[in-house]
N, CA, C and O atoms as a DFTB+ gen file, in Angstrom:
708 C
 N C O
     1  1     106.181     137.897     132.545
     2  2     107.235     137.776     131.389
     3  2     107.103     137.056     130.696
     4  3     107.685     137.166     129.617
     5  1     106.050     135.657     131.035
     6  2     105.646     134.529     130.133
     7  2     104.753     134.622     129.238
     8  3     104.595     133.742     128.391
     9  1     104.057     135.677     129.295
    10  2     103.502     136.545     128.228
    11  2     103.824     137.315     127.300
    12  3     103.105     137.595     126.341
    13  1     104.782     137.667     127.480
    14  2     106.246     138.893     126.773
    15  2     107.162     138.193     125.630
    16  3     107.845     138.627     124.702
    17  1     106.842     136.864     126.154
    18  2     107.841     135.820     125.574
    19  2     108.710     135.325     126.210
    20  3     109.262     134.420     125.585
    21  1     109.191     135.536     127.405
    22  2     109.824     134.798     128.179
    23  2     110.415     133.860     128.344
    24  3     110.630     134.005     129.548
    25  1     111.042     132.646     128.003
    26  2     111.446     131.160     128.004
    27  2     112.519     130.334     128.748
    28  3     112.545     129.103     128.762
    29  1     113.567     131.303     129.480
    30  2     114.416     130.941     130.407
    31  2     114.832     132.102     131.144
    32  3     114.677     133.224     130.661
    33  1     115.425     131.899     132.441
    34  2     116.040     132.058     133.065
    35  2     117.678     131.521     133.040
    36  3     117.962     130.323     133.037
    37  1     118.756     132.683     133.023
    38  2     120.358     132.371     132.758
    39  2     120.737     132.688     134.205
    40  3     120.544     133.657     134.939
    41  1     121.423     131.361     134.357
    42  2     122.159     131.598     135.306
    43  2     123.718     131.537     135.449
    44  3     123.984     130.440     135.940
    45  1     124.343     131.933     135.326
    46  2     125.663     132.415     134.980
    47  2     127.047     132.409     136.049
    48  3     127.768     133.362     136.345
    49  1     127.102     131.432     136.359
    50  2     128.074     130.814     137.440
    51  2     129.356     131.317     136.737
    52  3     130.098     130.442     136.292
    53  1     129.564     132.071     136.644
    54  2     131.024     132.970     136.476
    55  2     131.455     133.688     137.465
    56  3     130.881     133.506     138.539
    57  1     132.557     134.689     137.417
    58  2     132.736     135.766     137.996
    59  2     132.092     137.061     137.791
    60  3     132.444     137.900     136.962
    61  1     131.303     137.138     138.459
    62  2     130.799     138.581     138.094
    63  2     129.563     137.886     137.599
    64  3     128.804     138.846     137.734
    65  1     128.901     137.062     137.190
    66  2     127.614     136.716     136.571
    67  2     126.271     136.902     138.069
    68  3     126.273     136.566     139.253
    69  1     125.368     137.547     137.236
    70  2     124.520     137.751     138.515
    71  2     123.170     137.066     139.161
    72  3     122.239     137.562     139.794
    73  1     123.367     136.125     138.866
    74  2     122.578     134.874     139.093
    75  2     123.118     133.637     139.062
    76  3     122.845     132.797     138.205
    77  1     123.891     133.483     139.980
    78  2     124.542     132.047     140.125
    79  2     123.727     131.078     140.235
    80  3     122.516     131.298     140.211
    81  1     124.415     129.347     140.428
    82  2     123.993     127.971     140.588
    83  2     122.882     128.154     142.287
    84  3     121.738     127.740     142.476
    85  1     123.425     128.602     142.850
    86  2     123.369     128.822     144.440
    87  2     121.951     129.616     144.568
    88  3     121.402     129.914     145.629
    89  1     121.617     129.814     143.629
    90  2     119.726     130.393     143.703
    91  2     118.773     129.142     142.762
    92  3     117.664     128.624     142.889
    93  1     119.912     129.032     141.794
    94  2     119.043     128.218     140.670
    95  2     117.950     127.333     140.736
    96  3     117.169     127.205     139.794
    97  1     117.831     126.590     142.009
    98  2     116.965     125.247     142.169
    99  2     115.737     125.961     142.831
   100  3     114.672     125.510     142.408
   101  1     115.575     127.251     144.031
   102  2     114.497     127.893     143.834
   103  2     114.119     128.407     142.706
   104  3     113.078     128.099     142.126
   105  1     115.070     129.354     142.257
   106  2     114.058     130.010     140.689
   107  2     113.463     129.240     139.872
   108  3     112.385     129.658     139.449
   109  1     113.905     128.000     139.424
   110  2     113.764     127.172     138.695
   111  2     112.167     126.747     139.531
   112  3     111.131     127.002     138.917
   113  1     112.103     126.249     140.615
   114  2     110.976     125.496     141.258
   115  2     109.767     126.888     140.902
   116  3     108.572     126.624     140.769
   117  1     110.306     128.364     140.782
   118  2     109.115     129.327     140.654
   119  2     108.806     129.083     139.042
   120  3     107.637     128.854     138.733
   121  1     110.240     129.142     137.573
   122  2     109.070     129.491     136.907
   123  2     109.337     128.023     135.692
   124  3     109.467     128.171     134.477
   125  1     109.357     126.989     136.256
   126  2     109.300     125.516     135.213
   127  2     107.660     125.846     135.606
   128  3     106.962     125.360     134.715
   129  1     107.149     126.256     136.247
   130  2     105.371     125.617     135.738
   131  2     105.266     126.497     134.633
   132  3     104.669     126.034     133.660
   133  1     105.838     128.015     134.518
   134  2     105.039     128.804     133.417
   135  2     106.021     128.273     131.955
   136  3     106.109     129.088     131.036
   137  1     106.638     127.075     131.825
   138  2     107.074     126.081     130.673
   139  2     108.659     126.716     130.580
   140  3     109.243     126.576     129.506
   141  1     109.442     127.501     131.843
   142  2     110.690     128.379     131.158
   143  2     111.692     126.999     131.567
   144  3     111.448     126.061     132.326
   145  1     112.678     127.242     130.890
   146  2     113.984     126.265     131.246
   147  2     115.186     127.013     131.919
   148  3     115.082     128.197     132.240
   149  1     116.109     126.427     132.082
   150  2     117.074     126.946     132.377
   151  2     118.408     127.405     131.505
   152  3     119.058     126.453     131.071
   153  1     118.867     128.616     131.214
   154  2     119.770     128.364     130.423
   155  2     121.255     128.751     131.225
   156  3     121.310     129.718     131.984
   157  1     122.236     128.025     131.002
   158  2     123.206     127.836     131.919
   159  2     124.640     128.126     130.943
   160  3     124.854     127.621     129.841
   161  1     125.690     129.248     131.816
   162  2     127.066     129.673     131.544
   163  2     127.282     129.134     132.844
   164  3     126.511     129.238     133.797
   165  1     128.798     128.331     132.812
   166  2     129.949     127.923     133.218
   167  2     130.553     127.481     132.842
   168  3     130.338     126.877     131.791
   169  1     132.452     127.485     133.833
   170  2     133.153     126.467     133.484
   171  2     133.191     125.196     133.292
   172  3     133.377     124.429     134.236
   173  1     132.970     124.641     131.657
   174  2     132.995     123.452     131.843
   175  2     133.625     122.197     132.450
   176  3     133.308     121.010     132.363
   177  1     134.540     122.775     133.041
   178  2     135.423     121.806     134.165
   179  2     134.673     121.754     135.716
   180  3     134.860     120.983     136.657
   181  1     133.954     122.655     135.592
   182  2     133.191     122.635     136.639
   183  2     131.560     121.181     136.869
   184  3     130.838     120.966     137.842
   185  1     131.587     120.690     135.817
   186  2     130.705     120.056     135.716
   187  2     130.586     118.808     136.608
   188  3     129.480     118.620     137.114
   189  1     131.580     117.917     136.877
   190  2     131.463     117.188     138.005
   191  2     130.497     117.619     139.040
   192  3     129.373     117.178     139.282
   193  1     131.617     119.212     139.977
   194  2     130.517     119.784     140.672
   195  2     129.241     119.812     140.548
   196  3     128.688     119.791     141.648
   197  1     128.379     119.861     139.475
   198  2     127.389     120.738     139.535
   199  2     126.868     119.865     138.882
   200  3     126.085     120.444     138.129
   201  1     126.804     118.255     138.621
   202  2     126.283     117.603     137.742
   203  2     124.464     117.308     138.892
   204  3     123.261     117.394     138.645
   205  1     125.326     116.951     140.127
   206  2     123.755     116.394     140.692
   207  2     122.628     117.727     140.717
   208  3     121.406     117.709     140.866
   209  1     123.364     118.616     140.553
   210  2     121.964     119.883     140.886
   211  2     121.326     119.906     139.429
   212  3     120.233     120.395     139.140
   213  1     122.442     119.127     138.355
   214  2     121.748     119.990     137.047
   215  2     120.589     118.811     136.755
   216  3     119.433     118.962     136.358
   217  1     121.032     118.062     136.962
   218  2     119.781     116.710     136.925
   219  2     118.879     116.746     137.674
   220  3     117.969     116.037     137.244
   221  1     118.602     117.287     138.747
   222  2     117.588     118.049     139.876
   223  2     116.240     118.518     139.125
   224  3     115.018     118.418     139.238
   225  1     117.548     119.281     138.010
   226  2     116.868     120.977     137.680
   227  2     115.443     120.317     137.123
   228  3     115.571     119.382     136.333
   229  1     113.825     120.818     137.549
   230  2     112.674     120.322     136.529
   231  2     113.130     121.068     135.389
   232  3     113.900     122.028     135.388
   233  1     112.311     120.267     133.994
   234  2     112.151     120.359     132.769
   235  2     113.635     120.332     131.943
   236  3     114.290     119.383     132.374
   237  1     114.192     120.899     131.144
   238  2     115.270     121.209     130.132
   239  2     115.971     122.420     130.328
   240  3     115.308     123.447     130.178
   241  1     117.280     122.542     130.660
   242  2     117.682     123.264     130.276
   243  2     119.353     123.600     129.268
   244  3     119.871     122.547     128.895
   245  1     119.739     124.243     129.065
   246  2     120.540     124.361     127.989
   247  2     121.936     125.194     128.862
   248  3     121.804     125.951     129.824
   249  1     123.076     124.843     128.288
   250  2     123.942     124.699     128.394
   251  2     125.192     125.523     127.282
   252  3     125.487     124.930     126.244
   253  1     125.885     126.936     127.612
   254  2     125.959     127.497     126.533
   255  2     127.798     127.284     126.226
   256  3     128.737     126.977     126.962
   257  1     127.677     127.632     124.748
   258  2     129.523     127.561     124.497
   259  2     130.082     126.378     124.436
   260  3     131.073     126.129     125.122
   261  1     129.687     125.727     123.841
   262  2     129.986     124.467     123.849
   263  2     130.457     123.893     124.752
   264  3     131.397     123.124     124.548
   265  1     129.900     124.110     126.135
   266  2     130.207     124.075     127.645
   267  2     131.094     124.984     128.184
   268  3     130.761     125.509     129.246
   269  1     132.193     125.297     127.665
   270  2     132.481     127.106     127.899
   271  2     133.680     126.146     128.819
   272  3     133.720     126.507     129.995
   273  1     134.528     125.141     128.518
   274  2     135.894     124.924     129.304
   275  2     136.480     125.499     128.820
   276  3     137.003     125.357     127.715
   277  1     136.560     126.769     129.974
   278  2     137.642     128.071     129.776
   279  2     139.240     128.007     129.914
   280  3     140.102     128.873     130.065
   281  1     139.278     126.050     129.748
   282  2     141.127     125.986     129.567
   283  2     140.821     124.404     129.007
   284  3     140.396     123.434     129.634
   285  1     141.120     124.507     127.899
   286  2     141.483     123.159     127.200
   287  2     140.868     122.125     127.592
   288  3     141.174     121.840     128.750
   289  1     139.822     121.147     126.932
   290  2     139.669     119.546     127.500
   291  2     139.806     118.530     126.944
   292  3     138.869     118.794     126.190
   293  1     140.226     117.252     126.491
   294  2     140.030     116.679     125.731
   295  2     138.797     115.305     125.568
   296  3     138.522     114.449     126.409
   297  1     138.403     115.435     124.604
   298  2     137.027     114.393     124.872
   299  2     137.060     113.545     125.691
   300  3     135.945     113.487     126.210
   301  1     137.831     112.721     126.179
   302  2     137.949     112.175     127.709
   303  2     137.948     112.606     128.634
   304  3     137.970     112.075     129.744
   305  1     137.921     113.633     128.346
   306  2     138.103     114.141     130.265
   307  2     136.403     114.273     130.979
   308  3     135.386     114.755     130.480
   309  1     136.612     113.688     132.200
   310  2     135.904     113.483     132.859
   311  2     134.612     114.305     132.700
   312  3     133.575     113.643     132.727
   313  1     134.461     116.086     132.486
   314  2     133.972     116.934     132.667
   315  2     133.059     116.873     131.024
   316  3     131.855     116.923     130.769
   317  1     133.933     116.781     130.398
   318  2     132.951     116.563     129.366
   319  2     132.240     115.017     128.736
   320  3     131.278     114.841     127.987
   321  1     133.108     114.113     129.355
   322  2     131.950     112.888     129.687
   323  2     131.222     113.325     129.827
   324  3     130.339     113.498     128.987
   325  1     131.220     113.918     131.496
   326  2     129.487     114.345     132.095
   327  2     128.832     115.321     131.137
   328  3     127.640     115.417     131.428
   329  1     129.177     116.112     130.060
   330  2     128.438     116.770     129.560
   331  2     127.878     116.016     128.676
   332  3     127.126     116.661     127.947
   333  1     127.937     114.873     128.432
   334  2     127.275     114.212     127.132
   335  2     126.330     112.955     128.039
   336  3     125.298     112.482     127.564
   337  1     126.898     112.528     129.424
   338  2     126.016     112.038     130.103
   339  2     124.771     112.923     129.804
   340  3     123.776     112.407     129.296
   341  1     124.816     114.429     130.154
   342  2     123.583     114.802     130.906
   343  2     122.682     115.253     129.528
   344  3     121.475     115.490     129.564
   345  1     123.658     115.328     128.126
   346  2     123.247     115.117     126.658
   347  2     122.007     113.851     126.587
   348  3     121.038     114.126     125.880
   349  1     122.005     112.490     127.287
   350  2     121.784     111.861     127.262
   351  2     120.416     111.814     127.997
   352  3     119.455     111.187     127.548
   353  1     120.394     112.507     129.137
   354  2     119.099     112.713     129.460
   355  2     117.902     113.488     128.975
   356  3     116.889     113.812     129.596
   357  1     118.259     113.718     127.687
   358  2     117.273     114.546     126.716
   359  2     116.419     115.460     127.059
   360  3     115.495     115.947     126.407
   361  1     116.809     115.689     128.220
   362  2     116.722     117.249     128.987
   363  2     117.456     118.701     128.593
   364  3     117.028     119.855     128.601
   365  1     119.029     118.001     128.170
   366  2     119.935     119.305     128.080
   367  2     120.379     119.447     126.673
   368  3     120.671     118.612     125.816
   369  1     120.344     120.786     126.680
   370  2     120.784     121.238     125.168
   371  2     122.199     121.789     125.120
   372  3     122.711     122.395     126.061
   373  1     122.715     121.573     124.121
   374  2     124.207     122.891     124.370
   375  2     123.625     123.584     123.185
   376  3     122.632     123.353     122.494
   377  1     125.310     125.264     123.142
   378  2     124.434     125.875     122.391
   379  2     126.265     126.125     121.332
   380  3     127.289     126.703     121.698
   381  1     126.093     125.722     120.605
   382  2     127.416     125.782     119.588
   383  2     127.580     126.945     119.405
   384  3     126.815     127.488     118.607
   385  1     128.241     127.456     119.823
   386  2     128.430     129.109     119.869
   387  2     130.096     129.730     120.664
   388  3     130.623     129.079     121.567
   389  1     130.588     130.774     120.237
   390  2     131.714     131.552     120.425
   391  2     132.764     130.990     121.205
   392  3     133.282     131.159     122.308
   393  1     132.910     130.043     119.919
   394  2     134.516     129.302     120.381
   395  2     135.241     129.872     120.678
   396  3     135.871     129.326     121.584
   397  1     135.808     131.338     120.277
   398  2     136.295     132.123     120.598
   399  2     136.544     133.296     122.015
   400  3     137.260     134.286     122.164
   401  1     135.609     132.619     122.839
   402  2     135.456     132.991     124.124
   403  2     136.747     132.400     124.980
   404  3     137.351     133.045     125.838
   405  1     137.069     130.951     124.546
   406  2     137.941     130.090     125.231
   407  2     138.703     129.131     124.787
   408  3     139.120     128.191     125.464
   409  1     138.956     129.372     123.407
   410  2     140.065     128.993     122.812
   411  2     141.784     129.069     122.464
   412  3     142.338     129.956     121.816
   413  1     142.343     128.028     123.012
   414  2     143.466     128.707     123.049
   415  2     143.849     128.554     121.650
   416  3     144.644     129.440     121.334
   417  1     143.578     127.764     120.710
   418  2     144.298     127.752     119.324
   419  2     143.989     128.861     118.297
   420  3     144.658     129.202     117.322
   421  1     142.842     129.330     118.741
   422  2     142.598     130.644     117.941
   423  2     141.666     130.399     116.279
   424  3     141.535     129.373     115.612
   425  1     141.136     131.850     116.029
   426  2     140.941     131.977     114.269
   427  2     141.699     131.168     113.532
   428  3     142.854     130.913     113.872
   429  1     141.066     130.600     112.288
   430  2     139.483     130.584     112.289
   431  2     139.340     129.618     112.903
   432  3     138.410     129.652     113.708
   433  1     140.117     128.408     112.825
   434  2     139.196     126.931     112.836
   435  2     138.939     126.771     114.605
   436  3     138.025     126.058     115.019
   437  1     139.789     127.464     115.479
   438  2     139.085     126.763     116.354
   439  2     139.557     126.109     117.107
   440  3     139.207     126.242     118.280
   441  1     140.561     125.119     116.748
   442  2     140.667     123.512     116.590
   443  2     140.263     122.936     118.127
   444  3     139.349     122.118     118.227
   445  1     140.731     123.238     118.887
   446  2     140.465     122.898     120.538
   447  2     139.111     123.212     121.162
   448  3     138.708     122.608     122.155
   449  1     138.414     124.182     120.546
   450  2     136.799     123.937     120.466
   451  2     136.322     123.123     119.793
   452  3     135.597     122.231     120.235
   453  1     136.705     123.297     118.304
   454  2     135.862     122.594     117.499
   455  2     136.159     120.883     117.689
   456  3     135.330     120.056     117.309
   457  1     137.273     120.554     118.239
   458  2     137.283     118.937     118.636
   459  2     136.263     118.702     119.169
   460  3     135.473     117.940     118.613
   461  1     135.846     119.491     120.864
   462  2     134.616     119.320     121.515
   463  2     133.171     119.593     120.727
   464  3     132.157     118.943     120.985
   465  1     133.218     120.451     119.916
   466  2     131.580     120.610     119.151
   467  2     131.480     119.729     117.990
   468  3     130.394     119.695     117.411
   469  1     132.861     118.698     117.372
   470  2     132.517     117.889     116.806
   471  2     131.834     116.363     117.516
   472  3     131.118     115.451     117.102
   473  1     132.530     116.713     118.813
   474  2     132.236     115.394     118.919
   475  2     130.598     115.110     119.663
   476  3     129.912     114.096     119.537
   477  1     130.259     116.416     120.485
   478  2     128.953     116.786     121.038
   479  2     127.890     116.592     119.729
   480  3     126.829     115.984     119.869
   481  1     128.416     117.331     118.127
   482  2     127.479     116.429     117.443
   483  2     127.693     115.340     117.074
   484  3     126.537     114.930     117.171
   485  1     128.171     114.610     116.763
   486  2     128.454     113.095     116.680
   487  2     127.070     112.722     117.926
   488  3     125.922     112.317     117.740
   489  1     127.555     112.951     118.741
   490  2     127.280     112.305     120.322
   491  2     125.522     112.936     119.906
   492  3     124.631     112.239     119.421
   493  1     125.456     113.897     120.143
   494  2     124.183     113.979     120.219
   495  2     122.963     115.249     119.567
   496  3     122.394     116.186     120.126
   497  1     122.927     114.739     118.180
   498  2     123.004     116.341     117.101
   499  2     121.300     115.966     117.327
   500  3     120.624     115.565     116.379
   501  1     120.921     116.093     118.242
   502  2     119.144     116.355     118.219
   503  2     119.053     117.573     119.817
   504  3     118.283     118.519     119.986
   505  1     119.848     117.192     120.494
   506  2     119.877     118.500     121.479
   507  2     121.383     119.322     121.164
   508  3     122.205     119.188     122.071
   509  1     121.710     119.934     120.288
   510  2     122.960     121.264     119.431
   511  2     121.770     122.445     118.775
   512  3     120.717     122.438     118.139
   513  1     122.375     123.062     119.172
   514  2     121.764     124.243     119.249
   515  2     123.130     125.373     118.898
   516  3     124.254     125.510     119.382
   517  1     122.323     126.093     117.753
   518  2     123.957     126.950     116.994
   519  2     123.411     128.688     117.300
   520  3     122.395     129.132     116.764
   521  1     124.190     129.422     118.137
   522  2     124.010     130.848     118.472
   523  2     125.331     131.816     118.056
   524  3     126.507     131.665     118.388
   525  1     124.663     132.961     117.133
   526  2     126.264     134.102     116.990
   527  2     126.217     134.055     118.113
   528  3     127.383     133.685     117.978
   529  1     125.991     134.051     119.505
   530  2     126.298     134.961     120.742
   531  2     126.667     136.729     120.281
   532  3     127.441     137.411     120.952
   533  1     126.216     137.057     119.499
   534  2     125.638     138.395     118.997
   535  2     125.221     139.439     120.160
   536  3     124.155     139.316     120.763
   537  1     126.140     140.470     120.426
   538  2     126.824     140.910     119.542
   539  2     128.432     141.221     120.174
   540  3     129.241     142.134     120.336
   541  1     128.262     139.930     120.365
   542  2     129.879     139.499     121.110
   543  2     130.890     140.483     122.126
   544  3     131.916     141.125     121.898
   545  1     129.983     140.238     123.466
   546  2     130.450     141.190     124.816
   547  2     132.233     140.875     124.325
   548  3     132.842     140.042     123.653
   549  1     132.460     141.760     124.904
   550  2     134.402     142.307     125.318
   551  2     134.411     141.448     123.853
   552  3     134.524     140.222     123.856
   553  1     134.301     142.095     122.819
   554  2     135.547     141.352     121.836
   555  2     135.745     142.799     120.626
   556  3     135.222     142.824     119.512
   557  1     136.480     143.721     121.119
   558  2     136.185     144.979     120.170
   559  2     135.210     144.320     118.669
   560  3     135.031     143.236     118.113
   561  1     134.737     145.895     118.495
   562  2     133.576     145.648     117.132
   563  2     134.074     145.387     115.918
   564  3     134.839     146.225     115.439
   565  1     133.853     144.546     115.386
   566  2     134.139     144.525     113.606
   567  2     135.135     143.273     114.063
   568  3     134.903     142.374     113.255
   569  1     135.757     142.997     114.648
   570  2     136.733     141.306     115.117
   571  2     136.037     140.387     114.421
   572  3     136.680     139.967     113.459
   573  1     135.129     139.988     114.524
   574  2     134.296     139.075     114.303
   575  2     133.105     138.941     112.853
   576  3     132.407     139.904     112.535
   577  1     133.049     137.566     112.088
   578  2     132.556     137.950     111.602
   579  2     131.294     136.328     111.654
   580  3     131.671     135.167     111.496
   581  1     130.113     136.688     111.864
   582  2     128.905     136.047     112.085
   583  2     129.109     135.092     111.275
   584  3     129.269     133.952     111.710
   585  1     129.153     135.443     109.569
   586  2     129.400     134.205     108.598
   587  2     130.165     132.954     108.886
   588  3     129.810     131.775     108.852
   589  1     131.929     133.823     109.335
   590  2     132.561     132.298     109.234
   591  2     132.505     132.002     110.490
   592  3     133.508     131.301     110.629
   593  1     131.934     132.080     111.625
   594  2     131.357     131.743     113.159
   595  2     130.016     130.593     112.038
   596  3     130.496     129.516     111.686
   597  1     128.825     130.813     111.670
   598  2     128.635     130.119     111.082
   599  2     129.247     129.097     110.217
   600  3     128.718     127.993     110.341
   601  1     130.224     129.162     109.369
   602  2     130.781     128.625     108.508
   603  2     131.423     127.157     109.369
   604  3     131.392     125.958     109.093
   605  1     131.947     127.885     110.430
   606  2     132.368     126.838     111.059
   607  2     131.504     125.324     111.481
   608  3     131.969     124.268     111.910
   609  1     130.363     125.631     111.230
   610  2     129.313     124.375     111.666
   611  2     129.338     123.512     110.606
   612  3     128.673     122.477     110.644
   613  1     130.239     123.895     109.355
   614  2     130.083     122.919     108.305
   615  2     131.009     121.775     108.925
   616  3     130.549     120.636     109.003
   617  1     132.218     122.033     109.339
   618  2     132.968     121.310     109.718
   619  2     132.554     120.353     111.025
   620  3     132.772     119.143     111.097
   621  1     131.933     121.144     111.999
   622  2     131.542     120.644     113.089
   623  2     129.921     119.686     112.613
   624  3     129.766     118.717     113.357
   625  1     129.496     119.746     112.207
   626  2     128.497     119.017     111.303
   627  2     128.300     118.924     109.704
   628  3     127.616     119.659     108.990
   629  1     129.105     117.793     109.335
   630  2     129.494     117.691     108.330
   631  2     128.269     117.452     107.408
   632  3     128.000     117.837     106.270
   633  1     127.487     116.505     108.511
   634  2     125.905     116.101     107.553
   635  2     124.696     117.216     107.268
   636  3     124.059     117.712     108.198
   637  1     124.514     117.473     106.194
   638  2     123.533     118.513     106.117
   639  2     122.520     118.060     107.104
   640  3     122.568     118.718     108.144
   641  1     121.662     117.175     107.082
   642  2     120.821     116.291     108.379
   643  2     121.054     117.189     109.769
   644  3     120.153     117.962     110.095
   645  1     121.895     117.120     110.343
   646  2     122.249     116.920     111.346
   647  2     122.366     118.693     111.377
   648  3     121.877     119.211     112.381
   649  1     122.919     119.534     110.447
   650  2     122.820     121.062     110.084
   651  2     121.206     121.717     110.465
   652  3     120.840     122.524     111.319
   653  1     120.535     121.022     109.493
   654  2     119.056     121.962     109.586
   655  2     118.999     121.022     110.733
   656  3     119.844     121.833     110.355
   657  1     118.910     120.115     111.814
   658  2     118.415     120.184     113.196
   659  2     119.202     121.227     113.622
   660  3     118.915     122.423     113.656
   661  1     120.033     120.775     113.885
   662  2     120.701     122.194     114.575
   663  2     120.301     123.798     114.414
   664  3     120.552     124.730     115.179
   665  1     119.596     123.787     113.156
   666  2     119.385     125.590     112.661
   667  2     118.083     125.930     112.912
   668  3     117.694     127.032     113.298
   669  1     117.055     124.433     112.563
   670  2     115.583     124.582     112.335
   671  2     114.880     123.771     113.040
   672  3     114.014     124.205     113.800
   673  1     115.150     122.374     112.901
   674  2     114.097     121.958     114.140
   675  2     114.634     121.640     115.285
   676  3     113.554     121.184     115.660
   677  1     115.247     121.478     116.100
   678  2     115.971     121.884     117.480
   679  2     115.322     123.094     118.423
   680  3     114.637     122.991     119.441
   681  1     115.740     124.160     117.784
   682  2     115.257     125.499     117.984
   683  2     113.871     125.654     117.760
   684  3     113.129     126.443     118.345
   685  1     113.588     124.893     116.923
   686  2     111.585     125.099     116.983
   687  2     111.349     124.217     118.073
   688  3     110.647     124.664     118.980
   689  1     111.961     122.598     118.215
   690  2     111.696     121.771     119.249
   691  2     111.846     122.697     120.752
   692  3     110.934     122.839     121.566
   693  1     112.885     123.123     120.840
   694  2     113.322     123.584     122.685
   695  2     112.249     125.185     122.500
   696  3     112.539     125.902     123.458
   697  1     111.641     125.581     121.991
   698  2     111.345     127.039     121.865
   699  2     109.924     126.794     121.608
   700  3     109.256     127.656     122.179
   701  1     109.310     126.075     121.064
   702  2     108.244     126.253     120.391
   703  2     107.525     126.558     119.668
   704  3     106.296     126.497     119.710
   705  1     108.333     127.005     118.748
   706  2     108.262     127.608     117.476
   707  2     107.063     127.065     116.359
   708  3     106.982     127.578     115.242
């Protein structure tokens, strides 16, 4: 799989996820020597419960969807503070993606999720990635416009230098482009 271009193993620690965190340590021990990183999806509110395990991971790891807090949290919330501390390790990355999956305030600005995204960009722009989350699973076709989602990045990362990092330099570094 490495020769075919695979670079990460996804762990989906939500209901219905096929590879959950209870298998993460063993799987990452097997794939890390090939340069793979962990790609994680969880309810961000559970970060305190998983912090020690995430810190033990070999190599890099990416947390999806602005932390995917299934219920809104404030930037001062313990779980969000832990997310920022994980970024401070230099091994954690966060995808700025899919605000529609967790936002309670909704489109077009997704203000509850946007507040967290802006704080993450301010805290560690060198560890942010942007992603479309296309084809937007579980969203009716034609409901979302990827350009509208990309345009949110101007609000989340108002400085051009940070947007360039998020869209170009950071993915190049993480994925070895």
